[in-house]
N, C-alpha and C positions, 0 to 999 in steps of 0.2 A: 767612430769613424766618420770623417768627411765624406760627403754626398761624391763631390767630385772623385776621390779617392776610390770610392766602391765602383763608380762608372768605368775609371780607366781599369780597374782589376776585371772587372766583367769584360771588356774589350778584350783583354790581353787573354783573359781563358778562352773567348772565342776564338782568337787569332790562333791560339794553341790547337784546339781543335781543328781549326781548317788545316792546319800544318800537319797534324798528324794522318789526316784524312788523305792530303795529296802523298804523304810519304805510304799511307796503305796502298793508292793506286800506284805508285811508280813500283812497290814490290810486285805488286800483280802484274806488272807489265814486265819487269825483269823474269819472274816465272814463265809467262808466256812467250817471251823471246829465248828462254833456254829450251822451251819444248821446240818451237821453229828450227833452232839452229840444228839442235839433236835430230830432228826431221831431215834437215836439209843433208846433214852428213849421210845418213841413213840411205837417201836417195842417190847422193854421187857415188856412195859405195855399192850399191844395188847393180847387178850385171846389166847391160845397154838393152834398152827394149829396141828390136830392129821393127823399123817401119819401111813397109813396101809401098806406102801410099800416105806420105806426110799431109796431103791435103785433106785427107778423108779423116784425120785424127784431130778433133779440136783441141785448142789449147788446155781447155779444163783437165783433159785427160793426161797430158803430158808435161804441163807445167813443173819445171824443177828436176824433172825426171833426163837422167842420161840415155841418149836415143844413138841410133846408127841409121844415116840415110845414106841412099845412093843415088846420084844424080851427075850432070853434066853443067859445067859453069857457063853462066850468060856470060859472053865476052862484050856486051854492048853497053854496060854500065857498071858505074860502081857508087855507092853511096858512102859518105863519109859524115860520121856523125861526131860534129866539132865539138870543141872545149870540155875535152876528157883529159882529167887529171891523171898521172901516175907517177908514184913517187915524188910528186912534186914538181914533175914536168908536164908542160900542157902537151896535147895530142890530139889526136882523132881515132876514132874505130873505124876499121877498114869493112865494109860491107859488101857483099857481091850476092847476087840472086843465083840461086842452083836451080837448075832445070830437073824437075821431078814429073812423074806422072801426072797429068792432068793440069799442070801449072808451074810456079816458082816458090821457093823456098828460101827465104832472107837468111844469110850466113853471116854473122858476125866472126872475121877471119881473125880478129886481133888488132892490138892498139899499135900506133905509130907515132913518134915524136913529130910534133910541128911547133915551131917558136911562136907562130900566132894562133895556134888552135885549131887553123882551118886547114893549111897546106902543108902536107907532110911531106918530109925529105924522100921517101922510098917510094917505088911504085912497083905494084903486082904485076904480075906476068898475065896475060889474056888469052891463057890456053883454054881450051874448048875439052880439057881431057875429062874422061868420067873418072870420078871420084867415089871414094866410101870414106864418108864423114862419121865422127863419133862427137858428139858434143852435149851441151844441156840445153834442152828447150825453154826459152822464154817468151811468155804471153806478149802480144806486142799492144801499144796504145792505141785507143780508138777515140774519133772527136777532133782530131786536127785536119779534117779534110779540105778546108778552106785555105790551107798552109801548106802548099806544095813545096817538095826540097828545090832549092835553088840551085840552077848549073854552076858550076865552078868555071871561072875564068880561064880561057886558056888552056883548057881541059875537056876535049869532048867525050862525053858520056859520062863524065863525072859530076856527081852532085852533092850538094851540102844541106844537112839538116840537123836539128837540135836532138832528136829521140826519132825511135822507128816507129810510125803510127802507118796501121793499115789501111786507114781511109786516106791518107794524102798520099802514100807509096803509089797508089794505083795511076797516081798523074803522071808518074814516070816509069813503073813498069808494067805495061799494059797486059801483062798476063795474069791469070787469075792466082792469087796469093794465100799462103796457107797464113792463118790468123795468129801465129806463132814464128819467133825465130830461133835458129840453131847458133849457140855460143860455142864455138870450136875448143876443145879442151888443150890445154898444154901436152906438148909432146906428139900432138897429131904431125906427121911429115906433109900434110896437104897446107899446113899454116905455119911454114918455118920463118919467112919473112916478115908479116905483121905480128907481133908479139900477142900469144893466146893469153888472156887472162879469165882466171876463175871469177865469178862474182863475187862481191865483197861479203864476207862472212857475217853474221847477226852478231852484233856483240851486245849482250845484254848489261855488261858492268857498269854502263854509263847509267842505267836505272837504280842500281843497287847504290851506287853514290849519291843519286839525286835524293834517294829516300832516304840513305841517314842525314843529309844537309836537311830536308825538311822536319826529320826526328830532332836534330839539334835545333832548329828554330822554334818548335814547340817547346822544348825545354826551356831555351832562353825566354820564351814569352810566359810560362808558368812562372819561372824563377822571378822575373820581373813583376808579375801580380803579386806574389808574395811579398816582394821587398815593398811595394806601395802600401800593401796592407799593414804591415809591420812599421813604416816609417811614419805612417798617418795615426797610429796608434790606437787604442779604444774609445769609442764614442765618449763624451763627456755627459754625464748626467747631473741636471740641477735638482734639487730636492726643494720642495718648497719650504 
């Protein structure tokens, strides 16, 4: 067998091994996400956790849980999370602070369509009523304190941002803030106008698809290695 053929076959075998390893890794990710999605569904199905003092409850204790809070709407400001797509349509997520004990809690009331992904067509009522809300607790990001939400032109008290960041929100919400936000669940009467949306489910199927692809690549590489060795044939031995 020619030396070049042996070298090519070895490279193909190594490549097949790498593909198998990547396929196994994708299977492990598939298994992990199945566990995460199962846990997420269990938390959504569990009875709501009633919080009398949301600011005293850290995000690590309530992340992903369904909770119930009571407070009064802050009528002075609205934060729009821009560029949020829903069913292929651009829009924003409408966020309002809820005044609770010792501070405020950011509440994601729902999604509104906006042709440019910034300016929604509908408006919220600036009522100061006391409400009881049921929703999903979501930890807020941190680390963008140097990028404050921008005021929306011709709309006093409206600010735009790309995501809720606890460090940057203090620039426009002077009250003490909880380190998590509340995403109002569908069906809540307090959020009829913005469309409440549940977080996107965790879909593990793509990892299973990727795993199959990597295993197919490994099979093709091994088949190519066998073909190379067969085509090259046995090494010729010259007798003296």
